N, C-alpha and C positions, 0 to 999 in steps of 0.2 A: 521902544518897540512900537513901530508904526506910528509914532507920535502920541501914543496913549500915555496918560499919567500913571506912573508906577506907584505901587504901595510901598511906602518906606517903613522900615522896622530896624531898630538899633541892633537887633540880634542877627540881622541878615549880613553875613560876611561876604558872600559872593552871590549876586543876583543878576537880573537881566541887564542892568546898566553896565556891567563889566564884560559881558559876552564871553565868559569863560566856558570850560568844558562841562561844568555841572554847577548846580546851586548848592550853597553851603549855609546852614542855619545853626546858630549857636543855641544849645539847650542849657548848658551850664558852663562853669569856668573851665571844665576839663572834657566837655563832650559837645560835639556838633554832629548834625546829620548832613549827609551829602546825597543829593537826588538828581537823577537824570532819566531820560527816556530816549529810546532810539528803535526804529523799525524800518524795514525796507523790503523790496521785492526780491525774489530769488536771483542769485548770481551763479548758482551751480544747479545742475539737474537733479542731483541726489537730495531728496527731502531731508534725510537725517543729517547730512553734512551741512545743508543750508541752516538747519536749526542750530547746529553747533556754532557756525560762523556768526549768525545773528546774535546769539547770546554773548560770544566773545567780544563782538563789536559794541554791544550795549554796555557791558561791564567796563569797557576800556576807559570811559570818561572818569569813572570813579578812581581807577588805578592811576590815571594821569595826574590827578590832584592829590595823591597820597592817601586816599581813603581805603577803607575796607568794606566791600559790599556785603550786606547781610541778608536782605530780602529782595524779592523780585515779584512782579506781576506780568503775566503774559499779555501781549498786545497782538491780536490776531485779526486779520482781514482775510476772509476765505470765500471763494466762489462755490458755494455748496451745490449749485445746480450743474456745474461743469466739471468739478474735480471730486474724485472719490474721497471719502472721509479718511481712508487709510493713509492718504498723502499727509493730511494734517496730523495724524497720529505719529507718523515718522518724524515730522518736523518737531513736534513737541517732545518726542523721545530724545532726539538729538540735543535739543535745548536743555532738557532736564539733566542729561548726562554731563553737559558742560557746566551747568549750575552746581551739580554735585561736586565736580572737580574744583570749582571755585569756592566751595563751602557756603554757597548761597541757598537760602530756603525759598522755594516757590510758595507764595501765600495766596495767590488768586490770579485774576486776570479778567480780560474782557474780549469778546469776539463780536464781529459784525459780518453780515453777508455782503461781500464786495465782488465786483467783477474781476479784480486783480488781487492775487495772493500777496500778502505782506505778513511779516512776523518780526517781533522784537520784544523788548522788555522795558518796563518801568522799574528802576532800581533805587533802593535806599541803602545807604551805607553809613559808617561812622568814622570820625576822626577827631583829633584834638584840635580845638579852635586855633591854637597858635602854630599848628604845623601844616596848614593848608598850603599846597604848592600850586601857584597860579601860572598863567602864561607870561606874566609881565614882570617877573623878578630878575631877569637876566642882567648881568653886569659886564661891562667892557673887560676883556681878558678871559672870560669864561670859555671853556671848550664846549663844543656841541656834539652830542652823541645821539645816533639813531639806532634803534634796536631791532628793526625788521627791514628786509629788503623792500625796495619800491618796485612798482610795475603791475600791481594787481588789476588796475583799471584797464590798462592796455591788454593784458592777458585775458581778462574777462571779455573784452571786445573780440579778441581772437577766438575765444571759446564760442561766443554767439555766432561767429562767422564760420565755425567748424574748421578752423585752421589749427588750433592748438591740439597737440597730441594728448593722449590719456595720461601719460606720465607727467606732463606739465600741469594738467588739471589737478591731479592728485597732490603734487608738490605744493602748488599755490594754495589750494584749498586747505592743506595742512597748516600752512603759515597763517592763513586768515582765521582758522579755528583755534590757534594758539593764544592762550590768555596772556595779557600783559602783567599778570600777577607777580611773577618772579622778578621781572624788571622793576616793577613798582617797589617791591620790598627792598631790592638792592639799593635803589636811589634814596629811599627813606632812611636806610641804615647809614649810608655814606653822608647824606645831606647835600641837597642841590638847590639852585637858585630859581629855576623855572622849569616847567614841563608842559607839554601838550601831546595829544595823540594825533597821528597823521591819518586823516580820513578824507572827506570829500574835496577839500581845497588843495590837496596835494602837499608835498613837503614845502614848497616855496610859498604857497598860500597860507599855510599855518605858521610858517616862519615870519611872514609879513605881519600876522596878527601879534606876534611876540614883540615886534619892534615899533609898531605903529604908535604915533603920539608919544615917542620916547626920545631919549638922548643917545640911543645906541643904533648900531647897524650890525650886519653879519657878513662874514665871508664864508662861502661854502665851496669846498673842493670837490668838483664833480667826480673826479677819479677815485675819491675815497668813499663815496656814497654806495652802500650795498644795494644792488639792483639784480633782479632776476635776469639771467642772460637772455631768456626767451623774450623778455620785455624789450630789450635793446633790438633784437632781431625783428620783432613785430613793429616796433616804432619806426625802424628804417623802411619797413614795407608800407608805412602810412596808416597802420591800424590804430588810430588815435581816437579815443572816445570824445564825444562832444564836450564833456565836462572839462577836459584839458584845455580846450580853446577858450571856454568861458573863464577858467581860472587865470589863464595868461592875459586875457583882455582886461580883467578886473584889476590885476596886480602889476601890469606891465610897467607902470611908472615907478615902482619900487624895486625893480629887478634889473640888473645890468650884467650881461655875461661877457666874458672874454671872447675875443674873436676866434680863438682856437677851439672853443666849445661848440660842437655841432648843434644845430637846432633840435634834432631829435633827442639829444641829451636833455636840453631844457624841457622838452615835452615830457620826458620821464619824470623830471623833478616837479612838474606841475600836475602829474598824473593823479586823478582822484583815487584814493585808496579805500578799500573796505577792510575794517579791522586791521589797520596798519600799526606800526610800532610806536614807541614813545620817542619823542624828540626832546632831549634834555640839555639844559644849560647848567654846567657845573664848573666850579672854580678850577683853574688850571692845576692847582695843588692836589686836587682830589680826582682829577679826570682819569688818570691811569689806574688808580685804585678801583674806581667805579667800573671801568671797562674790564678789569681783571675779575671783579666780583660777578659781573654779568656773564662773562665767558665761563667761569667755573660753575655758575648756576644753570648753564645750558642755553643761555642767550648768545649763541655762538656767532650770529650774524652782526652783532653790535659793532659799530665803528665810530671813531672820532671823525667827524665829517667837516669840521670847520671851527670857527671861533666868533665870539661876539667882539665887535670893535666900537671905538668911540666915534670914528668918522669913516665914511660918510654916514650920518645918522639917518634913520628910517629908510635905509637902502640895503639891499642884499646884492653882493658881488659874487657872481659864479666864476670860479677859477677852474682851470683845466686840471 
């Protein structure tokens, strides 16, 4: 981390040196705690909905690693001089309702006066030390499953530009506010090799994290990836967030697309997501069973979108 010397501890299972979704610390032979923090600026106008999305997003890192979130603390930056306190009350109410749905107890928090509104959570959960699911366990032959549609970054750009209709806003906000709890429970029940949640680096950026410094690569079939139809439309109009271009520039050397795949499709695959779905690597023998469990549990958008390959290693091939 910025060249600073890290504190080493034999009970630290996942820390900064592994750059995973959350930190995991072993307390005993059968108990570990998992910790994460996430907060950001509003992406929707409605304060209550923003609170729900922010909480779902913060809890997602725990779900991605197979943990159970237990407690949380609010993290609030609020411009008290320019916004009415009722706005903050609605944000916190939305967040609290989402925590209640997740079975998470709010135990405190911290707020500061800031010129820009921000909200999120610091989260603590539990898990078995031997059942931690990391980004880096994928094996050649695994199938890749994505549990939520892509395109929230592009659609949020359209929302800011007042181009997206109210129906689209409501639909996308509903997906962002949906917990990854059910998907996490299904993958823990079936048993998977690796998982991460799709957030700011986009699907391809997070996929690159899963294969970096490894002996594997991935093939992703663009036609199989669940995507909001509106995101395709807006991408073709050029409504691409700046984060997409940064993601593409950073990972361009690890991604190769087939000539028949349009550039706007690659933009969608690099689109930075807010509270995106889980991206799971599971053995081919278990993939159909996991997909069936996900669909039966209500994760109806989940799809098998590709597979892990032995060659070319540290590369992602985008097929049509």
